[in-house]
N, C-alpha and C positions, 0 to 999 in steps of 0.2 A: 504494500500500500504506500503510494507516494502522492502527496497533495490531495489525499482523499479519494484517489482513483485506484481501483484494484489493479494488480500487476498484469492480470490476464487481459486487461482491456486498455492498457496504456497506448497501444498503437491505433486505437480507434478514435476518431475525432468527434463523432456525434453519437448520441444515444440511439439505439435501435439499429445500429449497423453491425452489431456483433454476430458472429457465426455460431454454429452449434458448439464451438469450443468455449464460448463465453460461459462464465460461471453464474450461479445464482446471486452471488454477491454483486456482480456487475449489474444485473438486472434490477436488484433492489436499490442499488446506488442510483441508477437512472431514474427509478420511480421517485426516490427521495428528492432528486435534483429538479425534476419537472413537475411534481405535484405540490401545490401550496400546502403549508402546514395547517392542520385543523385547529391547532391551539391558538393561532393568530386571529384575534377578533378585530383588528384594525382594518378599516376599509381600504381597498386597493386604490393606490394613487394613480390618477389619470394625468399623463403629461399635458402641460398647458398648450402645447402646440398641436395636440391631437384631439380637438374638441369634436363633438358630433356634428354632422353636416347640417342638421336642422338649425342648430345654434348659429352656425356660420351664415346660413341663408337669412336668418332673422336679422342679424347684425348688418349684413350687406344691404338688405332692403331698407333697414332703418337709416343707415348712413347715406344711401343714395336717393332716398325718396324725396327730400327737399329739392335737390337739383333736378331730378327727373320730373317732379311735379311742376317746377318752374318752367322747364323746357316745353313740356306738353301744353301747359296753359298758355305760355307765350306764343308757341307756334300755332297750335290749333285755334286759340282765342283770336289771334290776329287774322287768321285766314277766314274764320267765321264772321268776324266783324267786317272785314273788307268785302266779303261776299254779300252780306246784308246791305252794306252801304252802296254797293254797285247797283242795287235795285231801287235806289231812291234818287230824287232830285233834291239837292241840298247845297246851299251857298254859305252856310255857317251863320247867316243872319236871320233868315226866315225859317219857319218850321219845315221839316222835310216832307216831301210828297212822294207818292208811289210812282215809280217809273217802269217797273217791270223789266223787260229785256230791251227797252229803248236805248239804254246806254251802250249795250253790246251791239245792237243793230246799227247804231250810228258810227261805230268804228270803221266799218268798211267804206262809208261815204265821207269820212273825215280826211281831207287831203293832208292836213298837218300830221295826223297820226300815221298815214300811209307813207308820207315822206320820212318821218322819223323811223319807221320800220325798215325802209330801204337803207337808210344811213346805218342803222344798227347791223343789218345783215352784211353790208359792205365793210363796216368796221370789223366785224367778227371774222369775215373771210380773210382779212389781212392780219389781224391780231393773233388769232389762234395758231396758225402754222409758223409765223415768225417767232412767237414766244416759245413754242416747242423746239424749233430748230436751234435758236440761239441759246436757250437754257441747256439743251443737250450738249451743244458744242462747249459751253463753259464748263459743264460738269465733267466732260471728258478731259478737258485740259487740267482741271484741278483734282482729278482722281489719280494722283500720283504723289510719290514722295519727293518733295523738293523743299528748298528753304523758303519760308514765308508762305506756305500754302494756306495755313490757317488765317493769315492776314488777308490774303486775296479773297478767300471765301467770305470773310466778314465784310469786306468792302463791296463785294457783289450783292450781299444780302442787305446792306445798309439802306437802299431805297425802299425796301419793304416796310421797315420800321420808322421811316422818316415821315413827318407830317405831310400829307398830300397838299394841304393849302400852301405851306412854305415852298414845297417843290414846284407846285403849279405857278406860283408867282415868279420864281426864278426862271422857269421855262418861258413864261410870257415875256419876260425881259429879253431872253435870248432870241425869241421869235419876233420881237417888236420891229415894226417897219422902219421907223425913223432912227432910233438910237439903240437898236438891238445888236447884240454881239454877233449874231450870224450875218446880218446884213452889213455890219462893219467889215467883216472878212470879205464879203462879196464885193463891196465897193473898193476895198483895198486891192483886190485882184483885177479891178477895172470893169466889173459888172454893174448892173443896175439893181437897186433894192428890190427884193421880192416880198410879196404879201404872203408870208408863210401861214398866216391865220385867215387868209381870204378864202372865198368860196372854192377856188381851184386847188389850193394846196392844204387846206385845213385838215382833210382826211389823213393825208400822209403825216402831217405834223403831229396830230393827235395820236396816231398809231405809234409813232416813234416814242413819244413820251410814255404811253401806257406800256409798251413793250419793255422800255428801259426800267420801268418800275416793277415789272413782274418777273424779270430774269432771275432775281435772287430766290424767289419761291420755287420756280421750276428747277433751279440748280440743286436745291436741297432735296427735292423729290428724286431727281435723277441720280444724285450722289448716293442716296440710300439704296437705290436699285443697283447701281454699279458695284457698290461694296458688298452686296449680297451675292454677286456672281463668283463662283468658286475659282480660285487662281489656278487650280489644276487644269481647267479647260484651256486656258491660255498657254500654259506650259506644254500641254500635249499638242496644241496647234503649232507652237514654235518648233517642237521636235519634228513634226510632219512637214515643216517648211512653209507654213501659212504666213502670208505677209500681214502687216497691220490692217490693211483695208479688208482682207478676208476675215480677220478676227472680228472686225467691227460689224460686218454684214452677216456673218454666219454664227457668231457667238454673242456679241454684246447686244445688238438690236433685237434678236429673237427673245433673249432673256429679259429685255427691258419692256416687252409688250405690256405687262400689267401697269408698270409705271407710266408708260406713254398714254395708255387709255385713261388712267387716273388723272394725269395732268391735263389731258385734252378736255375732260369733263370740267375740271376746275377752271381752265382758261375760257371755255365757252360760257360758263356761268358768269365769270368776271367780265367778259366782253358784253354780255347782255345787260349787266348791272353797272357798267362803267358810268360814273357820274362826276366825280370830283374834278379830275383833270379836264374833262370836257366842259364843265361849268366854268372853271376858272379861265381856260384858254379861249373859249369860243363865245362868251357872252358879249352881247352888243349893248349899245347905249339905251335902247328901248326895252331891255330885259329879255330879248330873244337870243338866238344862238345861230352861228354860221354852220353848225353841224348838230342839229337837234336829233337826239336819239329817243328811243321809247321811254327810257327812264327819265330823260330830261323833259319829255312831253308830259309824263305823269306829274313831275314836280311843278311844271308851269301851269298845267290845267288845274291842279289842286290848290296850289298856294299862290298862283298868279291871278287866275280867273275865278277861284273859289267854286269851281264845279266839282265838288267832291265825289259825286256819283260817277261822273265820267272818268275821273282820275282813278277811282277804285276799279272800274271796268278795265281800263288800260293796264293797270298793275296785274290784275288776274290774267289778262290775255298774255302779258309778258311771262308770268309764272307758268302758264300752260305751255308756251313755246319752249321754255327752259326744260320743263318736265319731259316733253316729247323728245327733245334732242338728247337729254340724259338717258332716257330709255333706249333710244336708238344706239347710243354709244355702248351701253351694256349688252344689247343684243348682238351688236357687231363683235364685241369682245368674246361672247360665248361662241359665236361661229368661228372666230379665229382660233379659240382654244380647242374647239372640236376638230379643226383641221390639223 
């Protein structure tokens, strides 16, 4: 007997593994080691980290319920209130009157709204692909070990956390026709000043500013996707003689499809909801805009002309378009994944 273990069972590591050569002492020792003593009247101690699942669920629901309740009430409450308001005629001064579906029927014949819808689609057609392409290019450049890579990532992300009002005022000075920085360079090179925020160039100018402000967000999404790609794939490709462009098109991009779809959805939503830069850069002296979008039309209809019912109908139409495009993205992603 050594350390309380019979000699005939020293070479066995666990109880119940003994052969017929095992003795009765070995079996009785196993029973004593694995069976709790009847003399002990103290309750068994349950480790604090192994609580029943029911208690965990109760605490989880209790801790998350205030936040979830606020989100549900805020989201559903605002949608229900907007839907109810869209069925009324109300100018904030007189009592509301029933309009039914007149506010929705008037959208198709409203030239201002249709013009803003066309501007929104044109803006989105330029903004979304440019944001995806430039963000991906920046992420590929910064997804490597080099000196100061953290600083460069922070600089590219800085526009995302900077005040849009301050940034918009700086860009309005850059695009100014008389004393703007950009026209100063044009005249210094012998050219004529350009109306960057005029009817002909305003779309390009606004797209440039919005893409510049969104590169950092897309860069973070793509960096997360790139760092999730196993390095073994690239090492195997190098051994097989694959060039960098082959690695990009046959390894990187196929594995980044989920990140690409996710960022495409976010960019589309941002494009349809873009307001701050457009409001600051394109507003005119009479309160209008040289590039009215749907969200700008909602703002001007509701808070400029106080037609709250029409503004609510426009906002719900915008939400419906965003929902349709988002569902189309998800369906396309499923088909891509199935292939």
